[in-house]
KEFI-740348 format. One record per residue (C-alpha): residue number from 0; residue in one letter; x, y negated, z negated. Coordinates in Angstrom, 2 decimals, decimal comma. Example, Ala and Ser with C-alpha at 12.3 -4.5 7.8 and 13.67 -1.06 7.14 Angstrom:
! KEFI-740348
@kolvex=0 tortor=a u=12,30 v=4,50 w=-7,80 $
@kolvex=1 tortor=s u=13,67 v=1,06 w=-7,14 $
END
This chain:
! KEFI-740348
@kolvex=0 tortor=m u=25,36 v=20,46 w=-5,10 $
@kolvex=1 tortor=h u=21,80 v=21,67 w=-4,84 $
@kolvex=2 tortor=l u=20,05 v=19,94 w=-1,92 $
@kolvex=3 tortor=i u=16,98 v=22,19 w=-1,83 $
@kolvex=4 tortor=r u=16,69 v=24,32 w=-4,93 $
@kolvex=5 tortor=t u=15,92 v=22,71 w=-8,27 $
@kolvex=6 tortor=r u=16,02 v=25,68 w=-10,64 $
@kolvex=7 tortor=p u=19,86 v=25,90 w=-10,85 $
@kolvex=8 tortor=l u=20,00 v=22,13 w=-11,21 $
@kolvex=9 tortor=i u=17,57 v=22,18 w=-14,15 $
@kolvex=10 tortor=q u=19,88 v=24,60 w=-16,01 $
@kolvex=11 tortor=a u=22,96 v=22,55 w=-15,19 $
@kolvex=12 tortor=l u=21,34 v=19,32 w=-16,36 $
@kolvex=13 tortor=a u=19,98 v=20,94 w=-19,54 $
@kolvex=14 tortor=s u=23,40 v=22,30 w=-20,45 $
@kolvex=15 tortor=g u=25,24 v=19,11 w=-19,53 $
@kolvex=16 tortor=n u=27,24 v=20,84 w=-16,74 $
@kolvex=17 tortor=v u=26,79 v=18,11 w=-14,12 $
@kolvex=18 tortor=s u=30,00 v=16,09 w=-13,99 $
@kolvex=19 tortor=a u=30,08 v=12,32 w=-13,47 $
@kolvex=20 tortor=e u=31,49 v=12,93 w=-9,97 $
@kolvex=21 tortor=k u=28,56 v=15,27 w=-9,13 $
@kolvex=22 tortor=r u=26,10 v=12,69 w=-10,49 $
@kolvex=23 tortor=a u=27,63 v=10,04 w=-8,22 $
@kolvex=24 tortor=q u=27,34 v=12,45 w=-5,29 $
@kolvex=25 tortor=y u=23,64 v=13,02 w=-6,02 $
@kolvex=26 tortor=l u=23,11 v=9,26 w=-6,07 $
@kolvex=27 tortor=l u=24,97 v=8,91 w=-2,77 $
@kolvex=28 tortor=a u=22,98 v=11,79 w=-1,29 $
@kolvex=29 tortor=s u=19,70 v=10,12 w=-2,22 $
@kolvex=30 tortor=f u=20,70 v=6,96 w=-0,37 $
@kolvex=31 tortor=v u=21,90 v=8,98 w=2,64 $
@kolvex=32 tortor=i u=18,67 v=11,01 w=2,75 $
@kolvex=33 tortor=f u=16,52 v=7,86 w=2,92 $
@kolvex=34 tortor=n u=18,81 v=6,18 w=5,45 $
@kolvex=35 tortor=v u=18,69 v=9,24 w=7,70 $
@kolvex=36 tortor=a u=14,95 v=9,71 w=7,26 $
@kolvex=37 tortor=y u=14,04 v=6,10 w=8,06 $
@kolvex=38 tortor=y u=16,58 v=5,34 w=10,75 $
@kolvex=39 tortor=s u=16,23 v=8,66 w=12,55 $
@kolvex=40 tortor=g u=12,60 v=8,01 w=13,32 $
@kolvex=41 tortor=l u=11,39 v=10,93 w=11,17 $
@kolvex=42 tortor=v u=9,56 v=8,44 w=8,95 $
@kolvex=43 tortor=v u=7,58 v=5,81 w=10,88 $
@kolvex=44 tortor=a u=5,62 v=2,72 w=10,04 $
@kolvex=45 tortor=g u=1,98 v=3,08 w=11,05 $
@kolvex=46 tortor=t u=0,91 v=-0,53 w=11,14 $
@kolvex=47 tortor=a u=2,13 v=-3,93 w=12,11 $
@kolvex=48 tortor=p u=3,54 v=-6,12 w=9,34 $
@kolvex=49 tortor=w u=1,24 v=-8,33 w=7,28 $
@kolvex=50 tortor=t u=-1,95 v=-6,68 w=8,39 $
@kolvex=51 tortor=p u=-4,51 v=-5,44 w=5,79 $
@kolvex=52 tortor=p u=-3,36 v=-1,77 w=6,19 $
@kolvex=53 tortor=y u=0,28 v=-2,83 w=5,83 $
@kolvex=54 tortor=i u=-0,51 v=-4,76 w=2,64 $
@kolvex=55 tortor=a u=-2,66 v=-1,91 w=1,28 $
@kolvex=56 tortor=e u=0,18 v=0,54 w=1,88 $
@kolvex=57 tortor=a u=2,72 v=-1,80 w=0,26 $
@kolvex=58 tortor=l u=0,47 v=-2,18 w=-2,83 $
@kolvex=59 tortor=a u=-0,13 v=1,58 w=-3,01 $
@kolvex=60 tortor=v u=3,62 v=2,22 w=-2,79 $
@kolvex=61 tortor=i u=4,32 v=-0,29 w=-5,58 $
@kolvex=62 tortor=i u=1,62 v=1,14 w=-7,82 $
@kolvex=63 tortor=i u=2,73 v=4,77 w=-7,22 $
@kolvex=64 tortor=n u=6,34 v=3,80 w=-7,96 $
@kolvex=65 tortor=v u=5,42 v=2,03 w=-11,22 $
@kolvex=66 tortor=v u=3,13 v=4,88 w=-12,39 $
@kolvex=67 tortor=g u=5,66 v=7,44 w=-11,16 $
@kolvex=68 tortor=v u=8,58 v=6,00 w=-13,08 $
@kolvex=69 tortor=v u=6,55 v=5,65 w=-16,29 $
@kolvex=70 tortor=t u=5,21 v=9,22 w=-15,92 $
@kolvex=71 tortor=t u=8,63 v=10,72 w=-15,23 $
@kolvex=72 tortor=f u=10,17 v=8,76 w=-18,06 $
@kolvex=73 tortor=d u=7,56 v=10,06 w=-20,49 $
@kolvex=74 tortor=a u=7,85 v=13,62 w=-19,15 $
@kolvex=75 tortor=s u=11,62 v=13,56 w=-19,69 $
@kolvex=76 tortor=g u=11,23 v=12,60 w=-23,35 $
@kolvex=77 tortor=g u=10,94 v=8,84 w=-23,13 $
@kolvex=78 tortor=k u=13,24 v=6,74 w=-25,27 $
@kolvex=79 tortor=s u=14,79 v=9,79 w=-26,89 $
@kolvex=80 tortor=n u=16,23 v=11,01 w=-23,58 $
@kolvex=81 tortor=k u=19,49 v=9,18 w=-22,98 $
@kolvex=82 tortor=q u=20,00 v=11,21 w=-19,78 $
@kolvex=83 tortor=y u=16,81 v=10,10 w=-17,93 $
@kolvex=84 tortor=i u=18,56 v=8,23 w=-15,13 $
@kolvex=85 tortor=i u=21,03 v=11,06 w=-14,62 $
@kolvex=86 tortor=d u=18,32 v=13,74 w=-14,66 $
@kolvex=87 tortor=f u=16,03 v=11,75 w=-12,35 $
@kolvex=88 tortor=t u=18,77 v=10,92 w=-9,84 $
@kolvex=89 tortor=c u=20,03 v=14,47 w=-9,60 $
@kolvex=90 tortor=l u=16,56 v=16,03 w=-9,28 $
@kolvex=91 tortor=y u=15,38 v=13,36 w=-6,88 $
@kolvex=92 tortor=v u=17,66 v=14,67 w=-4,15 $
@kolvex=93 tortor=p u=16,21 v=18,20 w=-3,70 $
@kolvex=94 tortor=v u=12,68 v=17,00 w=-4,44 $
@kolvex=95 tortor=s u=12,81 v=14,20 w=-1,89 $
@kolvex=96 tortor=v u=14,46 v=16,40 w=0,79 $
@kolvex=97 tortor=t u=11,77 v=19,09 w=0,53 $
@kolvex=98 tortor=t u=8,84 v=16,70 w=0,07 $
@kolvex=99 tortor=l u=9,86 v=14,40 w=2,95 $
@kolvex=100 tortor=l u=10,43 v=17,39 w=5,26 $
@kolvex=101 tortor=g u=7,08 v=18,84 w=4,28 $
@kolvex=102 tortor=f u=4,96 v=15,71 w=4,72 $
@kolvex=103 tortor=w u=6,71 v=14,19 w=7,65 $
@kolvex=104 tortor=g u=7,09 v=17,56 w=9,34 $
@kolvex=105 tortor=c u=3,30 v=17,95 w=9,10 $
@kolvex=106 tortor=y u=2,94 v=14,37 w=10,40 $
@kolvex=107 tortor=w u=4,95 v=15,16 w=13,51 $
@kolvex=108 tortor=i u=3,28 v=18,54 w=14,06 $
@kolvex=109 tortor=l u=-0,13 v=16,89 w=13,93 $
@kolvex=110 tortor=r u=0,94 v=13,87 w=15,97 $
@kolvex=111 tortor=i u=2,42 v=15,94 w=18,72 $
@kolvex=112 tortor=g u=0,05 v=18,93 w=18,53 $
@kolvex=113 tortor=f u=-3,14 v=16,84 w=18,34 $
@kolvex=114 tortor=h u=-2,04 v=13,70 w=20,17 $
@kolvex=115 tortor=e u=-4,96 v=13,69 w=22,59 $
@kolvex=116 tortor=a u=-7,53 v=14,46 w=19,92 $
@kolvex=117 tortor=i u=-6,20 v=11,70 w=17,62 $
@kolvex=118 tortor=m u=-6,15 v=9,26 w=20,55 $
@kolvex=119 tortor=a u=-9,76 v=10,23 w=21,54 $
@kolvex=120 tortor=m u=-10,95 v=9,81 w=17,93 $
@kolvex=121 tortor=s u=-9,26 v=6,47 w=17,60 $
@kolvex=122 tortor=q u=-10,90 v=5,18 w=20,80 $
@kolvex=123 tortor=s u=-14,29 v=6,70 w=20,14 $
@kolvex=124 tortor=n u=-17,50 v=4,92 w=19,14 $
@kolvex=125 tortor=l u=-17,62 v=6,71 w=15,76 $
@kolvex=126 tortor=q u=-18,23 v=4,25 w=12,97 $
@kolvex=127 tortor=f u=-15,14 v=5,52 w=11,17 $
@kolvex=128 tortor=a u=-12,97 v=4,72 w=14,23 $
@kolvex=129 tortor=i u=-14,62 v=1,30 w=14,57 $
@kolvex=130 tortor=n u=-13,99 v=0,48 w=10,90 $
@kolvex=131 tortor=m u=-10,36 v=1,62 w=11,18 $
@kolvex=132 tortor=s u=-9,88 v=-0,51 w=14,28 $
@kolvex=133 tortor=q u=-11,29 v=-3,58 w=12,58 $
@kolvex=134 tortor=l u=-8,84 v=-3,11 w=9,75 $
@kolvex=135 tortor=g u=-5,89 v=-2,71 w=12,17 $
@kolvex=136 tortor=f u=-5,64 v=1,09 w=11,89 $
@kolvex=137 tortor=d u=-5,81 v=3,83 w=14,43 $
@kolvex=138 tortor=g u=-5,55 v=7,59 w=13,95 $
@kolvex=139 tortor=f u=-1,76 v=7,56 w=14,14 $
@kolvex=140 tortor=a u=-1,47 v=4,73 w=11,61 $
@kolvex=141 tortor=l u=-3,82 v=6,61 w=9,22 $
@kolvex=142 tortor=l u=-1,72 v=9,76 w=9,58 $
@kolvex=143 tortor=a u=1,46 v=7,75 w=8,79 $
@kolvex=144 tortor=f u=-0,25 v=6,11 w=5,83 $
@kolvex=145 tortor=v u=-1,28 v=9,53 w=4,39 $
@kolvex=146 tortor=a u=2,27 v=10,86 w=4,92 $
@kolvex=147 tortor=t u=3,85 v=7,85 w=3,23 $
@kolvex=148 tortor=i u=1,52 v=7,67 w=0,19 $
@kolvex=149 tortor=g u=1,21 v=11,44 w=-0,11 $
@kolvex=150 tortor=s u=4,93 v=12,17 w=0,01 $
@kolvex=151 tortor=l u=5,61 v=9,48 w=-2,61 $
@kolvex=152 tortor=a u=2,93 v=10,65 w=-4,99 $
@kolvex=153 tortor=v u=3,87 v=14,31 w=-4,67 $
@kolvex=154 tortor=t u=7,57 v=13,44 w=-5,23 $
@kolvex=155 tortor=y u=6,69 v=11,83 w=-8,63 $
@kolvex=156 tortor=v u=4,40 v=14,69 w=-9,59 $
@kolvex=157 tortor=r u=7,08 v=17,22 w=-8,87 $
@kolvex=158 tortor=l u=9,75 v=15,13 w=-10,62 $
@kolvex=159 tortor=a u=7,58 v=14,79 w=-13,78 $
@kolvex=160 tortor=k u=7,19 v=18,61 w=-13,95 $
@kolvex=161 tortor=l u=10,94 v=19,18 w=-13,32 $
@kolvex=162 tortor=l u=12,02 v=16,59 w=-15,90 $
@kolvex=163 tortor=a u=9,73 v=18,23 w=-18,41 $
@kolvex=164 tortor=a u=11,40 v=21,55 w=-17,55 $
@kolvex=165 tortor=v u=14,85 v=20,06 w=-18,15 $
@kolvex=166 tortor=r u=13,59 v=18,76 w=-21,50 $
@kolvex=167 tortor=a u=12,25 v=22,21 w=-22,41 $
@kolvex=168 tortor=a u=15,46 v=23,87 w=-21,32 $
@kolvex=169 tortor=r u=17,38 v=21,57 w=-23,67 $
@kolvex=170 tortor=g u=15,05 v=22,68 w=-26,47 $
@kolvex=171 tortor=e u=13,57 v=19,21 w=-26,85 $
@kolvex=172 tortor=a u=9,99 v=20,01 w=-25,89 $
END
């Protein structure tokens, strides 16, 4: 099972060498990754429920997911690719592991390393800070928003490229 590297997985998917058991393991791994990420505290919510920033983030996540699925479906060959769900699920594991670690690792480095600066900016009289405060944001919430939206968008961009690579490796491009 490839939890980090995608290149060997692309070749295995293209040649049909990923067994049904391995596919199920990739699906299970994707569930475990998100459960661990969200319940460990690595991924945090930046805003209180039902506030304007919370609703904006929810809408952005929905839009990115819809556009992302359509884009990855098209990149994989669309209706002609009967293996889309299998390819997507298997590639999703290493892509989500590395993307979540990258974005949320940066979040925590910035949050811990620049805690005082973010706090000072959030409590300052800068118009930007005042506007964020009126919307229910502070610097930490903005940082979490960027990590959430950024990691999701980058995940789909990477998946689209990798699914196109699987398609090309199959000789379907």
